[in-house]
C-alpha positions as CSV (number, residue, x, y, z in Angstrom):
1,M,-55.9,2.7,17.7
2,L,-57.4,-0.4,18.2
3,I,-55.0,-2.6,19.0
4,P,-51.3,-2.1,20.6
5,M,-48.6,-3.2,18.2
6,P,-46.2,-2.1,16.5
7,A,-45.7,-0.1,13.2
8,M,-45.6,-2.2,10.7
9,P,-42.9,-2.4,8.4
10,A,-42.5,-0.1,5.3
11,S,-40.6,-0.6,2.0
12,G,-37.3,1.7,1.8
13,G,-36.2,0.1,-1.5
14,P,-35.9,-3.4,-3.2
15,P,-36.6,-6.1,-1.3
16,S,-33.9,-7.9,0.4
17,Q,-32.3,-10.9,-0.6
18,Y,-34.2,-12.7,2.2
19,L,-37.9,-12.2,1.0
20,L,-36.4,-12.9,-2.6
21,S,-35.2,-16.2,-1.4
22,M,-38.8,-16.9,0.7
23,R,-40.7,-15.8,-2.7
24,P,-41.3,-19.4,-4.3
25,Y,-42.8,-20.9,-0.2
26,M,-45.3,-17.7,-0.4
27,L,-46.1,-18.6,-4.0
28,A,-46.7,-22.2,-3.0
29,I,-48.8,-20.9,0.2
30,L,-50.9,-18.5,-1.8
31,I,-51.9,-21.1,-4.1
32,V,-53.7,-23.4,-1.8
33,Q,-55.4,-20.5,-0.1
34,S,-56.1,-19.6,-3.5
35,I,-57.8,-23.2,-4.4
36,A,-58.8,-23.0,-0.4
37,C,-61.1,-19.9,-1.5
38,F,-62.5,-20.9,-4.8
39,F,-63.9,-24.3,-3.5
40,Q,-65.5,-22.4,-0.2
41,V,-66.8,-19.8,-2.6
42,F,-68.2,-22.0,-5.3
43,F,-68.5,-25.4,-4.2
44,L,-69.8,-25.1,-0.2
45,L,-71.6,-21.5,-1.3
46,E,-70.1,-19.9,2.1
47,I,-70.2,-16.7,0.4
48,L,-69.6,-14.2,3.5
49,G,-66.7,-16.4,4.5
50,G,-65.3,-17.0,1.5
51,F,-65.3,-13.4,0.5
52,M,-63.2,-12.7,3.5
53,N,-60.6,-15.3,2.9
54,V,-60.0,-13.8,-0.9
55,I,-59.4,-10.3,0.5
56,A,-57.3,-11.8,2.7
57,C,-55.9,-14.1,-0.4
58,A,-55.8,-11.1,-2.3
59,L,-53.6,-8.8,-0.1
60,G,-51.0,-11.9,-0.5
61,W,-51.2,-11.9,-4.2
62,Y,-50.4,-8.0,-4.0
63,A,-47.7,-8.6,-2.1
64,W,-46.3,-11.0,-4.1
65,K,-46.4,-8.9,-7.2
66,E,-44.5,-5.8,-6.1
67,D,-41.8,-8.1,-5.1
68,M,-42.7,-9.5,-1.7
69,H,-43.5,-6.2,-0.7
70,I,-43.3,-6.0,3.5
71,T,-45.9,-3.7,4.8
72,F,-48.7,-6.2,2.3
73,I,-46.9,-9.6,3.5
74,C,-47.4,-7.8,6.8
75,Y,-51.0,-7.6,6.2
76,W,-51.8,-10.2,4.7
77,G,-50.3,-12.4,8.0
78,M,-52.4,-10.9,10.2
79,M,-55.6,-10.6,8.3
80,G,-55.0,-14.4,7.5
81,L,-53.9,-15.1,11.1
82,I,-57.7,-13.8,11.6
83,N,-60.0,-15.5,9.4
84,G,-57.8,-19.0,9.7
85,L,-58.0,-19.3,13.4
86,F,-62.0,-18.4,13.0
87,D,-62.5,-20.8,10.4
88,L,-60.8,-23.1,12.3
89,V,-62.5,-22.4,15.5
90,R,-65.6,-23.4,13.5
91,F,-64.6,-25.6,11.9
92,I,-63.6,-27.9,15.9
93,D,-67.1,-26.8,16.7
94,A,-68.7,-28.6,13.6
95,Q,-66.3,-31.8,14.0
96,V,-67.4,-31.7,18.1
97,H,-71.1,-31.2,17.4
98,F,-71.6,-33.5,14.6
99,G,-69.7,-36.4,15.9
100,G,-69.2,-38.2,12.5
101,P,-65.8,-39.1,10.7
102,L,-64.0,-36.5,9.0
103,F,-63.7,-38.6,5.9
104,S,-65.7,-40.9,4.4
105,K,-65.9,-43.0,1.2
106,D,-69.4,-43.0,0.9
107,D,-69.9,-39.2,1.1
108,V,-67.3,-37.5,-1.7
109,P,-69.3,-34.3,-1.5
110,G,-68.7,-34.3,2.4
111,S,-65.2,-35.4,2.2
112,I,-64.0,-32.3,-0.2
113,G,-66.0,-30.2,1.9
114,T,-64.6,-31.5,5.4
115,A,-61.7,-31.3,3.3
116,V,-61.5,-27.4,2.3
117,H,-62.6,-26.2,5.7
118,L,-59.8,-27.9,7.4
119,F,-57.1,-26.8,4.7
120,G,-58.2,-23.6,4.0
121,P,-57.9,-22.3,7.5
122,L,-54.5,-24.4,8.4
123,S,-52.8,-22.6,5.2
124,F,-54.0,-19.0,6.6
125,I,-52.4,-19.8,9.4
126,A,-49.1,-21.1,7.4
127,G,-49.2,-17.6,5.4
128,A,-49.3,-16.1,8.8
129,V,-46.2,-17.5,10.4
130,F,-44.6,-17.2,7.1
131,A,-45.3,-13.5,7.3
132,Y,-43.8,-13.0,10.9
133,R,-40.9,-14.8,10.2
134,A,-41.0,-12.2,6.7
135,C,-41.6,-8.8,8.8
136,T,-39.5,-10.0,11.9
137,R,-36.5,-10.9,9.8
138,H,-36.7,-8.9,6.0
139,D,-33.7,-6.8,7.2
140,T,-32.0,-8.5,10.0
141,P,-28.1,-8.9,8.7
142,E,-28.3,-12.7,9.9
143,A,-30.8,-13.1,7.2
144,E,-28.7,-11.0,4.5
145,R,-25.4,-13.6,5.7
146,G,-27.0,-16.5,5.1
147,S,-27.6,-18.0,8.1
148,G,-30.7,-19.8,10.0
149,S,-33.4,-21.5,8.1
150,W,-34.8,-19.8,4.6
151,A,-32.0,-18.1,4.2
152,C,-30.2,-16.8,0.6
153,E,-27.1,-17.8,-0.7
154,G,-24.2,-15.5,-1.4
155,G,-23.6,-12.0,1.3
156,A,-24.8,-8.5,1.8
157,G,-27.7,-7.5,-0.9
158,Y,-30.1,-4.9,-1.0
159,G,-31.4,-4.1,2.5
160,A,-28.2,-4.7,4.7
161,A,-27.0,-2.6,7.3
162,R,-24.7,0.1,6.1
163,P,-22.4,2.3,8.5
164,T,-23.2,5.6,9.3
165,T,-21.4,8.7,10.3
166,F,-24.2,10.2,11.4
167,Q,-24.4,11.0,15.3
168,S,-27.6,12.9,16.8
169,F,-27.5,16.0,18.9
170,R,-23.9,17.0,17.5
171,G,-23.1,20.3,15.8
172,Q,-24.6,23.7,15.6
173,G,-28.1,22.9,15.5
174,Q,-30.8,25.7,13.8
175,R,-33.3,28.7,15.7
176,L,-36.4,29.1,14.3
177,G,-36.7,32.9,12.5
178,S,-32.4,33.0,12.8
179,V,-31.3,34.2,9.3
């Protein structure tokens, strides 16, 4: 393990109502990311950076297609955070050394390039914030009851906490080799 982090949540069945209610927000973020990736690869001709962003965006599309698969949402968010932060730092570095205006009426292609360099990383960082919220709240009872922001209507649905009668270290137990 390279970075000490908790384990990624695994999908244990159908998505919760909370995750399903967040589906349109994720779709909007993915559309913006896809447009930014398209312009980065085909307009700005940044092949390597664009390819990395396309991989991150593809993880998000796969998670969305698989009914908001929480594991892939977390992977999408982590990769988007890393790519978004590096691209944002690269944008800030270029603007500090360039020193010119961000947008200009006289230089439309340059303004489009600036918009792609600015909104691409911001969309990936927004996706990382979205994924963080989804991963930390996808199975909480508060999310199922409909409290807080991005909450769903109705009561408990899939993924709601169910009472259990299991008690650890109770009962007879089993010995190896005994019949």
